[in-house]
N, C-alpha and C positions, 0 to 999 in steps of 0.2 A: 130511189133514195140513195143508192150507192153512187150513182153518177153525180148526184148532187153533192155528196160529202167527200168524194174522192175525185181528184187529188187536192181539191181546194182547201179542205178543212182538216184532213187527217194529220198534217204536220203540226197544226195548232193544237189538236187534241193531245198529241204525243208530248209537245212542249209543256202543256199544262200539267200533264201527269208527272213530268220530270221535275218541274219547278215547284209544284204545289203538293207534292206527295205527302207532306206532313200536315196538310190541312184537310181533315175529313169532310168539312162542309163543301169543299171543292171537288175532291177526288171521288167521294161516294156517288154523287149524281153522274160524274163523268164515267166512272167504271160501270155504273148501271146502264148508261146509254150504250156503251160499247158492248156489254153483255146482251143487250136487246138487239143491237144491230146484227150480231153474228148468230143470233138464235134462229135456227131454221125450223120454226114452228109451222106445222102443217105444210111443210115443203114450200114455204113462201119465197125462199132464196133459190131461184132457178136461173142459171146462166146458160147461154148457148154453148154447144160442145166446143166451139172454136174460141170461146171467150176466156181470157185470163183472169176475169174478175174474182173468181173464187180464190185463186192463189193470191191475188193482190189484197183481197180482204183479209186473208189469214196473215199475210206478211205485215200489214199495217197494224193488225190487232196484236200480233206477237211482239212487234216493235214497241207498242205502247205498254204492254204488260211487262216487257223486259225493262223499260225505262222506269216504270213505277216500282217494280220488284227490286231492282238493283239498289235504288235509293232507300226503300223500306228496310232492307237487310242491314243497313248501317245506321238507321234512324233509332235514336234512343227516346223512348216515350217518357214524357215528364212524370215524375212520381205521383203527382196528384191527378193525372189524366185518367180517363176511363179507358181501360185496356181494350175493351170491345170496340168502342168507337174509334180509337186511335190506332188499332192494330188489326184485330181479328175481322172486323167488318170489311175493311178495305181489301185485305188479303183474300177473304172469302169471296168477294165479288170478282176480284181479278181471276181467281181460280175458276169461278163459275163461267166467266167469259171464255177462258181457255178451254174449259170442258165443252162448252157449246160449240166453239170453233172446231175442236177436234172431232166432234161427233155430228157435224152438220152435213156430212156427205156431199160437200161441194168442193173439196180439195183432194187432189191426188198427191199424197205426201211423198211419194217416191220421186217426184220432180225435184224436190229440194236436194236430196242426196245426189241425184243424177247430174245436176248442174252446179253442184258445190255451193249451194245456198245454205247458210248457217241459221236461217230464221227459225226452223223447227228445232234444231239442236239447242239453240240459245234459249228459246222460250221454255223448253222442257227442263233445261238446266236450272233456270231461275225459278221455275215453278216448284221443282223438287227442293231447292234451297228454301223457298218460302214455306213449304210443308215441314221441313226440318226445323224451321224457326218457331213453330207453334208447339207449345207444350200440350201433350195429349190430354191431360186432365182438364186443362183450361179449354181446349178446343171442344171436348166432349160436353162441356157445360153450355156451349152455344150450338144448339141443334142445327141451325141453318148452315153454319160453317162446317160442322161435322159431316152433314149430308153431302155438301159440295166436295169436301176433301175425299171422302170414300168413293164418291161417284167418279171423280177424276182419277184416282188410283186404279179403279176398276177399268176405266177406259184405257189407261196407260198399259196395264197388265194384259189387256185384251188385244189392243191394236199396235202397241209399241213395245212388245215384250223384249225384243232383242235389245232395244235401247235401255230398258230397265235392268237387264242382266249385265250390261256393261258398267253399271254403277259400281262405286266402291262397295266392298263387302259391308262396311259399317253402315252405309246408307241403305242398302238393300235389307239388311237385318233390321234396321229401325222401321222401315216401311212394313216389313213382315210382322214386326211386333205390334204395330198399330192395327194391322188387319186382324191379328190374333185378339186384340182387345175389342175391336169392332164386332167380331163374331159373337161376343158375349152381350152385345147391346140388345135391349128390349125393344128397340126400334127395328121392326122387321125389315124395312127397306135397307137400313145400314147393314144389318146382319147378312142379308142376301147379297148385297154388293160386295161385302168382304169375302163371302164364300165364292162368288164368281171370280174375284181377283185372285184368290188363292188357287182356284181351279186352273186358271190360265197359266199361272206361274208353275204349278206342279206338272201340268201337261207339257209345258215347254221343257221342263227339266227331264221328264221321262223320255221325251222325244229326242233331245239333243245330248244328254249326258253320255250315252253310249259312244258318241263320236269322239270322246276323249280329246286328245291333243290335235286331232285332225282338223278341227274347225275352231273358229274364234269363240263361238257359243259354247262348245264343249270345254274349251280351256277356261273360260270365265266361270262356268258352273263348277268345274273342278276346284278352282281357286276359292270360290265362295264356301264350298263345303269343307275344304281343307282348313279354312279359318273359322268357320262356324258349322261344325258337323251336326249340331242339333237344330239347324235352321228350319227344316221341315218337320222334325220330330215334335217341336213345340206346337206347331199348327195342328198336327194330327192329334196330339194329346188333348188340346182344347176342343177340337171338333168332336172327339169321342166322348169327352166329358159332358158336352152339351147334349149329344144324342142319347147317352145312357141315362143321365140323371135329371135332365130338364125338359120342360114342355117347350116345344118349338112349333110355331105356327107356319114356319117355312121349311118343313122337313125336306121337300123336294130340292129346294135350293141348297140346303146343307148336304144333301146326298151327292151332289155333283162333284165336289172336290174330294170326296171320301176315297173313291177307288184310286185315282192317281197318287194320293198321299200314301195309301196303303202299299201300292206297288213300288214306290221308291223308299218305303220304310218297312219292309216286310218283317225284318228281324225285330224292330222296335214295336211293331203292331203285335207280334206274338208275345213279347215281353209285357206289354201293357195289359193284354187280356189275361195273361197268366197271373200277373200281380193282382188284378181285380178279383179273379177267381180265388186266389190264395187268401184274400182279405175276408172271404166268406167261410173261413175254416170252422167257425162255430156251427155251420149248418151244411153238412155234406149234401143234403138234398138240393139246397140252393146252388151249391157249387156245380152239381151235375146239370141242373137246368140252365145255368149261366153258360157253361161250356157248350151245351147243346145249342143255345141261342147263337153263340159265336160261329159254330159250325154251319148253322143255317144261313147266317149272314153271308158267308163266303161260298155257299153251295153253288156249284156250277159256274163260278166266276173264274175266268181265265186271266192270264197275265198279259192282257192287252187293253187298249183303250178304244176298241171298236164300239160303235153305238149300241149294238145288241148287248155287249158285255156290260156297258155302263148302265143300260136300262135294267139289266138283271140285278145288279147290286142295289139299285134304287127300289126295285120291287121287294128284294129280300129285306131291305131296311125296315119296311113297314111291319113285316112279321117279327123282325128282331126287336123293334121298339115295343111291340105289343107284349112280347114274352118277358122282356127285361123290366118293363113297367110293373108287371105283376110281382117282381121279385124285390123291388126297392120301394 
């Protein structure tokens, strides 16, 4: 099918996306077609090791998404129009297509930087701008769009962390705040994806922050925290709030970002637990048991992110939650 559609029809598809971006009856089926083409379901997209088709498929897809997204960013929806049909649905499908292309495992993305091809950088830039154009409260009211958004952010934080860290502090802070809200979602898949995205960002920070001014990653992380010192503290506070006070069906997923967040916020973590214990002043027995539970949470946990150490805090968390639940 790829040989049939490329290169004969891909320019036409891109032209349609660019000229008819404001017409959902045209762009919705078009974007669905693109999202299906790039979807490597059951490894159906297989190219020979010497074939450039995977890269070509991504370049054409990114070009179409860029054309559609650029126009949508400047498009004003008519006041009487359905905001889902005219904005969120199309953006959601475009992000779905990008998400599938990024996770299809048929593209070596290092090629783009090596040969100075801006296709990847351009489509990531426009995708992030589309994400910023969506109001969180509205997006969360559309489950399909919300799932696509958080899945995409998780993929970006996992496979393109260096690119995300290079973003403007305001943009990175906004994305972090949406992940913070997503953690609170009662939709387990969304909560788990947010936890995974936060984990990747926190691990990257823990690994590269000590580099300081010696590397670009270290410099960018220092700049972000200089402007937003509470960037990771808010994420840790929300995670602890959920772990201590709420029922969570995805405890294992929530446990994964816990250690890296604690290690890069050790002083704040101590303050948070001290404050929680102080709030139980009316019951010295409860204070004692709560302090003991926190000690057990960090028992035998070292200041590193080795697999054995991370598994240890995951195990400790089960006992911690059992003891804390008996207190609240």
